[in-house]
C-alpha positions in Angstrom: 0.0 0.0 0.0 1.2 3.5 -0.8 0.2 6.2 1.6 -0.3 9.8 0.3 -0.5 12.8 2.5 -2.3 16.0 1.5 -2.2 18.5 4.4 -4.1 21.2 2.5 -6.4 19.7 -0.2 -8.8 21.6 -2.3 -11.6 21.5 -4.9 -9.8 22.4 -8.1 -12.1 24.6 -10.1 -10.7 24.4 -13.6 -11.8 27.1 -16.0 -11.2 27.6 -19.8 -11.3 31.0 -21.4 -10.0 32.7 -24.5 -7.9 35.2 -22.7 -7.6 36.3 -19.1 -7.5 40.1 -18.7 -6.9 41.6 -15.3 -9.2 44.4 -14.3 -12.0 43.3 -16.6 -15.0 41.0 -16.6 -13.8 37.6 -17.8 -16.4 35.1 -18.9 -15.4 31.4 -18.8 -16.3 29.0 -21.7 -16.0 25.9 -19.5 -15.8 25.0 -15.8 -15.2 21.7 -14.0 -14.8 20.8 -10.3 -12.1 18.3 -9.6 -10.8 16.8 -6.3 -7.4 18.4 -5.8 -4.3 18.9 -3.8 -1.0 17.6 -4.8 -1.2 14.4 -2.7 -4.7 13.6 -4.0 -3.5 14.1 -7.6 -0.7 11.6 -6.9 -3.3 9.2 -5.5 -5.5 9.5 -8.6 -2.5 8.7 -10.9 -1.7 5.7 -8.8 -5.3 4.5 -9.0 -5.1 4.7 -12.8 -2.4 2.0 -12.6 -4.4 -0.1 -10.1 -2.1 0.6 -7.1 -3.4 0.2 -3.6 -3.6 3.7 -2.2 -4.6 5.2 1.1 -5.0 9.0 1.2 -4.8 10.9 4.4 -4.6 14.6 5.5 -7.3 17.0 6.5 -10.8 17.5 5.1 -13.6 19.7 6.4 -17.1 20.9 5.7 -19.2 20.4 2.6 -16.1 20.8 0.3 -14.3 18.2 2.3 -17.2 15.7 2.1 -17.5 16.3 -1.7 -13.8 15.5 -2.2 -13.9 12.4 -0.1 -17.0 11.0 -1.9 -15.4 11.6 -5.3 -12.0 10.1 -4.5 -13.6 7.0 -2.9 -15.3 6.4 -6.2 -11.9 6.1 -7.8 -11.0 3.2 -5.5 -8.7 4.7 -3.0 -9.1 4.3 0.8 -9.7 7.5 2.7 -8.2 8.1 6.2 -8.6 11.9 6.5 -9.0 13.8 9.8 -12.1 16.1 9.9 -11.5 19.8 10.5 -13.8 22.4 11.9 -13.1 24.7 9.0 -14.1 24.0 5.4 -11.6 22.6 2.9 -10.5 25.3 0.5 -11.1 25.8 -3.3 -8.5 26.6 -5.9 -9.0 28.1 -9.3 -7.0 27.1 -12.4 -7.7 29.4 -15.3 -6.5 28.0 -18.6 -6.4 30.5 -21.5 -6.3 29.5 -25.1 -2.9 31.3 -25.5 -1.4 28.7 -23.2 -1.1 30.8 -20.0 -2.3 29.1 -16.8 -3.3 31.3 -13.8 -3.8 29.7 -10.4 -5.7 31.4 -7.6 -5.2 29.5 -4.4 -7.1 30.0 -1.1 -5.1 29.6 2.1 -7.2 26.7 3.6 -8.7 26.2 7.1 -6.8 26.8 10.3 -5.7 23.5 11.8 -6.2 23.3 15.6 -3.8 21.7 18.0 -6.3 18.9 18.7 -6.8 18.2 14.9 -3.0 18.1 14.5 -2.6 15.6 17.4 -5.4 13.4 15.9 -3.7 13.4 12.5 -0.2 12.5 13.8 -1.7 9.6 15.7 -3.6 8.4 12.6 -0.5 8.9 10.4 1.7 6.8 12.7 -0.8 4.0 12.5 -1.1 4.2 8.7 2.7 4.2 8.2 3.0 0.8 9.9 0.7 -0.7 7.2 2.2 1.0 4.1 5.3 0.4 2.0 6.0 3.9 0.9 4.9 7.5 1.8 4.3 10.4 -0.6 4.3 13.9 1.1 3.0 16.5 -1.4 2.0 20.1 -1.4 1.6 23.0 1.0 1.1 22.8 4.7 -2.3 24.0 6.0 -2.4 27.1 8.2 -1.8 26.3 11.9 0.6 23.5 11.3 4.3 23.9 12.3 6.7 24.7 9.4 8.7 21.6 10.3 5.6 19.3 9.9 7.2 17.3 7.0 10.3 16.8 9.1 8.3 15.1 11.8 6.3 13.0 9.2 9.5 11.8 7.5 11.1 10.9 10.9 8.1 8.8 11.8 8.2 7.0 8.4 12.0 6.5 8.7 11.6 4.8 12.1 9.5 2.1 10.4 11.9 1.8 7.4 9.5 3.4 4.9 10.8 5.3 1.9 9.4 8.8 1.6 9.0 11.0 -1.5 8.8 14.7 -0.8 7.3 17.3 -3.1 6.9 20.7 -1.5 8.1 24.3 -1.6 9.4 27.1 0.5 10.2 26.6 4.2 8.2 23.3 4.3 10.6 21.9 1.7 13.7 23.4 3.4 12.8 21.8 6.7 11.7 18.5 5.1 15.0 17.8 3.3 16.8 17.9 6.6 15.0 14.7 7.5 16.5 12.9 4.5 13.6 11.7 2.5 14.3 8.9 -0.1 13.6 11.2 -3.0 12.9 14.9 -3.3 11.5 16.5 -6.4 12.1 20.3 -6.6 11.7 22.3 -9.8 14.5 24.8 -10.6 12.9 27.6 -8.6 12.5 25.4 -5.5 16.0 24.1 -5.8 17.3 27.7 -6.0 15.3 28.5 -2.8 17.0 25.5 -1.0 20.5 26.6 -1.9 20.0 30.3 -1.7 21.2 31.3 -5.2 20.2 31.2 -8.9 21.0 28.1 -10.9 21.4 29.5 -14.4 22.8 26.4 -16.1 23.2 22.6 -15.9 26.5 22.8 -13.9 24.9 25.0 -11.2 21.8 22.7 -11.1 24.1 19.7 -10.6 26.1 21.5 -7.9 22.9 22.4 -6.0 21.5 18.9 -6.2 24.8 17.6 -4.9 24.3 19.7 -1.7 21.0 17.8 -1.1 22.6 14.4 -1.8 25.3 15.2 0.7 22.5 15.5 3.4 21.7 11.8 2.9 18.9 12.0 0.3 19.1 9.0 -2.0 17.6 10.7 -5.2 17.1 14.2 -6.3 14.8 14.8 -9.3 14.9 18.3 -10.7 12.2 19.3 -13.2 13.0 21.9 -15.7 9.6 22.4 -17.4 9.1 21.3 -21.0 12.9 20.7 -21.3 12.8 17.6 -19.2 14.1 16.3 -15.9 17.4 15.5 -14.0 17.6 12.5 -11.8 20.7 12.3 -9.6 22.1 10.0 -7.0 25.6 9.9 -5.4 26.8 7.5 -8.1 24.9 8.6 -11.3 23.5 11.6 -13.0 20.9 11.4 -15.7 19.0 13.9 -17.8 15.8 13.0 -19.7 14.5 15.2 -22.5 10.7 15.6 -22.6 9.0 14.5 -25.8 7.0 17.0 -27.8 3.3 16.9 -27.0 0.3 19.2 -27.4 0.1 20.8 -24.0 -3.4 21.5 -22.7 -2.7 21.8 -18.9 0.5 21.8 -17.0 -1.1 21.7 -13.5 -0.5 18.3 -11.9 2.4 17.2 -14.2 4.8 17.2 -11.2 2.3 15.1 -9.2 2.2 12.6 -12.0 6.0 12.3 -11.8 5.8 11.7 -8.1 3.3 8.9 -8.6 5.6 7.4 -11.2 8.6 7.5 -8.8 6.5 5.8 -6.1 5.7 2.9 -8.5 9.3 2.7 -9.6 10.4 2.4 -5.9 8.0 -0.5 -5.2 9.0 -2.3 -8.4 12.7 -1.7 -7.8 13.3 -0.2 -11.2 16.6 1.1 -12.5 17.4 4.8 -12.5 17.1 5.0 -16.2 13.6 3.4 -16.1 12.6 5.7 -13.3 13.4 8.9 -15.1 12.1 7.7 -18.4 8.7 6.7 -17.0 8.4 9.8 -14.9 8.9 12.1 -17.9 6.6 10.0 -20.0 3.8 10.1 -17.4 4.3 13.9 -16.9 4.2 14.6 -20.6 1.1 12.5 -21.1 -0.6 14.2 -18.3 0.0 17.6 -19.9 -2.2 16.6 -22.8 -5.3 16.2 -20.6 -7.5 18.9 -19.0 -8.3 17.0 -15.7 -5.6 16.7 -13.0 -5.0 13.1 -12.2 -6.5 11.8 -15.4 -3.9 9.8 -17.4 -4.0 8.3 -20.9 -2.1 5.1 -20.2 -1.7 4.2 -23.9 0.0 7.5 -24.5 2.3 7.0 -21.6 3.6 3.8 -23.2 4.0 5.5 -26.5 5.9 8.4 -25.0 8.1 6.1 -22.9 9.8 4.9 -26.1 10.4 8.6 -27.2 12.1 9.8 -24.0 15.8 10.4 -24.6 18.0 9.8 -21.6 21.7 10.7 -21.3 24.4 10.2 -18.7 25.9 13.4 -17.5 
């Protein structure tokens, strides 16, 4: 079983419009409500592949009940802690010119009692799982070092942890030595405190994380591709060309792929090739967590991987 943690989930309200113009009335051509939050997106991709998944985190109010009902229909187990505040909504506005604008609510304030309840439940779930995926932002009220504590709990039981976060939550999380961390270039720059303008600087920054005891560092660089680095090997995979409809959730798809690779004990080359293929295929869909599996297999053969 794979355990996914979403500390600040949301209903993703995905809109389509010709062009978004600030300061003016913008009429949307399409709108769809989707259960969201980075960990939930990971769970949805894993369900596409028939993996056994349990999703935990915080859900509250009508929006929380709506999310739980929808994701249970996908076949995953839910073990969320109920909150007094309502789960947030997020807006993804996709314009025909390719620009994606995200408007993100902060989420409900988590009380001390809700936090204690979650930590107790998480510790019980970790005992039953094989791997943990920690994704996304930390809800208001939670300590900035929450991911550090969750990684430490998982490590005590010998569980591999994949961490995909940003800002201070990421900075504290990497100190607990997750098995794999997946920053984009901007998040990597935040971790090391300076710009990474080229490949050499990206590799040097990733080496700093590897020296902390992290096994793998996967650095995404948009439509160019992805780096996957360990202490003994450095790989770069160039992303295949696809018709991009929506980039939101592509990183979550890569995390799901890495989780499957870990459980199947795949090689580094297979890991990065599949992660890039899954991420690229996801970019061709409008719904987060919806994956055309046939396209993944097709793109897998097109991903070019080189040793650095």
